[in-house]
C-alpha positions as CSV (number, residue, x, y, z in Angstrom):
1,M,0.0,0.0,0.0
2,T,1.2,3.5,-0.9
3,E,2.2,5.7,2.1
4,R,0.1,8.8,2.4
5,Q,1.4,12.1,3.6
6,P,0.2,12.7,7.1
7,Y,-1.8,15.7,8.3
8,R,-4.2,16.5,11.1
9,V,-7.7,18.1,10.4
10,V,-7.9,21.3,12.5
11,A,-11.4,22.4,11.4
12,R,-14.0,22.0,8.7
13,H,-15.4,25.0,6.9
14,P,-18.0,25.2,4.0
15,G,-16.1,24.1,0.9
16,F,-12.8,22.9,2.6
17,E,-11.1,21.4,5.6
18,L,-8.3,23.1,7.4
19,R,-5.3,20.8,7.9
20,R,-2.0,21.0,9.7
21,Y,0.8,19.4,7.8
22,P,4.1,18.5,9.7
23,P,7.5,19.3,8.2
24,H,8.3,16.8,5.5
25,L,10.9,16.0,2.8
26,V,10.2,16.2,-0.9
27,A,11.8,15.5,-4.2
28,E,10.8,18.0,-6.8
29,V,11.4,19.0,-10.4
30,R,10.6,22.2,-12.3
31,V,9.1,21.5,-15.8
32,E,7.7,23.5,-18.7
33,G,4.5,22.7,-20.6
34,D,0.8,22.7,-20.1
35,F,-0.7,21.3,-16.9
36,A,-1.1,17.6,-18.2
37,T,2.2,17.5,-20.1
38,A,4.2,19.0,-17.3
39,G,2.6,16.6,-14.7
40,S,3.4,13.5,-16.9
41,E,7.0,14.5,-17.7
42,A,7.7,15.3,-14.0
43,F,6.2,12.1,-12.9
44,R,8.5,10.0,-15.1
45,L,11.5,11.9,-13.9
46,L,10.6,11.5,-10.2
47,A,9.5,7.9,-10.7
48,R,13.0,7.1,-12.0
49,Y,14.5,8.7,-9.0
50,I,12.5,6.7,-6.5
51,G,12.9,3.6,-8.6
52,G,16.7,3.7,-7.9
53,A,18.1,6.4,-10.3
54,N,19.9,8.0,-7.4
55,R,23.5,8.0,-6.1
56,S,23.0,5.1,-3.7
57,R,21.0,3.0,-6.3
58,R,18.4,2.6,-3.5
59,P,14.6,2.4,-4.4
60,I,12.4,4.7,-2.4
61,G,8.8,3.8,-1.6
62,M,6.1,5.6,-3.5
63,T,4.0,8.0,-1.4
64,A,0.8,9.9,-2.2
65,P,-0.2,12.4,-3.3
66,V,1.8,13.7,-6.3
67,V,1.6,17.5,-6.0
68,Q,1.8,20.1,-8.8
69,E,1.9,23.8,-8.4
70,P,3.1,26.9,-10.2
71,A,6.9,27.2,-10.2
72,R,8.5,30.3,-8.7
73,T,11.7,31.9,-9.9
74,E,13.6,31.8,-6.6
75,K,16.1,29.1,-6.1
76,I,14.7,25.8,-4.7
77,E,16.6,24.0,-2.1
78,V,17.0,20.2,-2.1
79,T,13.7,18.6,-0.7
80,A,11.2,15.9,-1.4
81,P,7.6,15.0,-1.9
82,M,5.9,15.5,-5.2
83,V,3.6,18.4,-5.7
84,Q,2.5,20.3,-8.8
85,E,1.9,24.0,-8.9
86,E,1.9,26.6,-11.6
87,G,4.9,28.9,-12.0
88,D,5.1,32.6,-12.1
89,R,5.0,32.5,-15.9
90,P,2.6,30.5,-18.0
91,G,3.6,26.9,-18.6
92,C,6.1,26.5,-15.7
93,W,5.3,24.0,-13.1
94,L,6.8,22.5,-9.9
95,V,6.0,18.9,-9.3
96,R,6.8,17.1,-6.0
97,F,6.7,13.6,-4.4
98,A,6.6,13.5,-0.6
99,M,9.4,11.2,0.7
100,P,8.5,8.3,3.0
101,A,8.6,9.1,6.7
102,P,11.7,7.1,7.7
103,F,14.0,9.3,5.6
104,T,15.8,12.4,6.9
105,A,17.7,15.0,4.9
106,A,20.9,13.2,5.8
107,T,19.7,9.7,4.7
108,L,17.7,10.6,1.6
109,P,19.5,9.4,-1.6
110,E,20.9,12.1,-3.8
111,P,19.2,12.3,-7.2
112,E,21.3,11.4,-10.3
113,D,19.3,13.8,-12.5
114,P,20.5,17.3,-11.7
115,R,16.9,18.6,-12.5
116,I,15.6,16.8,-9.4
117,T,16.2,18.5,-6.0
118,T,15.2,17.5,-2.5
119,R,14.4,19.7,0.5
120,E,12.4,20.0,3.6
121,I,9.0,21.7,3.5
122,P,8.2,23.4,6.8
123,G,5.0,22.5,8.7
124,Q,2.1,24.6,7.5
125,L,-1.6,25.2,7.8
126,V,-3.5,24.3,4.5
127,A,-7.0,24.6,3.2
128,A,-7.9,21.6,1.1
129,T,-10.9,20.2,-0.9
130,R,-11.2,16.7,-2.2
131,F,-12.9,15.5,-5.4
132,S,-13.0,12.4,-7.6
133,G,-12.8,12.3,-11.4
134,R,-10.4,12.9,-14.3
135,W,-7.1,15.0,-14.0
136,T,-8.1,17.7,-16.3
137,T,-6.9,21.3,-16.2
138,R,-10.5,22.4,-16.1
139,A,-11.4,20.2,-13.2
140,F,-8.5,21.4,-11.1
141,E,-9.0,25.1,-12.0
142,E,-12.7,25.0,-11.1
143,R,-11.9,23.5,-7.7
144,A,-9.1,26.0,-7.2
145,T,-11.4,29.0,-7.9
146,A,-14.1,27.6,-5.5
147,L,-11.5,26.9,-2.8
148,G,-10.0,30.4,-3.1
149,R,-13.5,31.9,-2.7
150,A,-14.3,29.6,0.3
151,V,-11.0,30.5,2.0
152,A,-11.7,34.2,1.6
153,A,-15.3,33.8,2.8
154,A,-14.0,32.1,6.0
155,G,-11.6,34.9,6.6
156,F,-8.3,33.3,5.9
157,Q,-5.4,34.8,3.9
158,P,-3.6,32.6,1.2
159,A,0.1,32.1,2.1
160,G,1.4,30.4,-1.1
161,A,0.4,28.9,-4.4
162,V,-2.5,26.6,-5.1
163,R,-1.4,23.0,-5.3
164,Y,-3.0,20.2,-7.3
165,A,-2.7,16.7,-5.8
166,R,-3.3,13.3,-7.4
167,F,-3.4,10.2,-5.2
168,D,-4.1,7.4,-7.7
169,P,-2.4,5.7,-10.7
170,P,-3.8,6.5,-14.2
171,W,-5.3,3.1,-14.7
172,K,-7.7,3.5,-11.8
173,P,-11.2,4.4,-13.0
174,S,-11.6,8.2,-12.8
175,F,-14.7,8.0,-10.7
176,L,-12.7,6.2,-8.0
177,R,-9.7,8.6,-8.1
178,R,-8.9,10.8,-5.2
179,N,-7.8,14.3,-6.2
180,E,-7.3,17.5,-4.1
181,V,-6.7,21.1,-4.4
182,A,-4.9,22.7,-1.5
183,L,-4.0,26.3,-0.6
184,P,-1.5,27.2,2.2
185,V,-3.1,29.9,4.5
186,A,-1.6,32.3,7.0
187,E,-1.6,31.3,10.6
């Protein structure tokens, strides 16, 4: 069974739940392309890394979710899980895999591919909403817009980029897939 990134639900609000995520390690890669293409390319690169394409040739267990978010222009330190977010310019994405809990920054294998970095993400408060279905740009964007409105209506301030999370493999029927949109919020 795939290890899932831990969190604690702090509160439930209309349209989202408020979660506390502990600090965690991630492996991430910055890629160019549309939402779907970037996610697929990054997944292949990160899957090779956890499959043993690292300096110690050691396989790393798969975790969920895979996260995608817009990429930022500042330098990214070495970390790990996978997340996808949109960058500060169209078509630039950051995709992460969360690393399994037993690893530390000192024990995590170094990636062979220089495009992959690892780093620790500090603990944070995150508003998240879950849905099932296909991994389309439109499906994620619609949920991101609704989440942003719900977060503002509840009186919270965003503290980072929207993240798009996928939990299941592509062969799982779309109506059974777990997907999430998450937004870090100010404490």
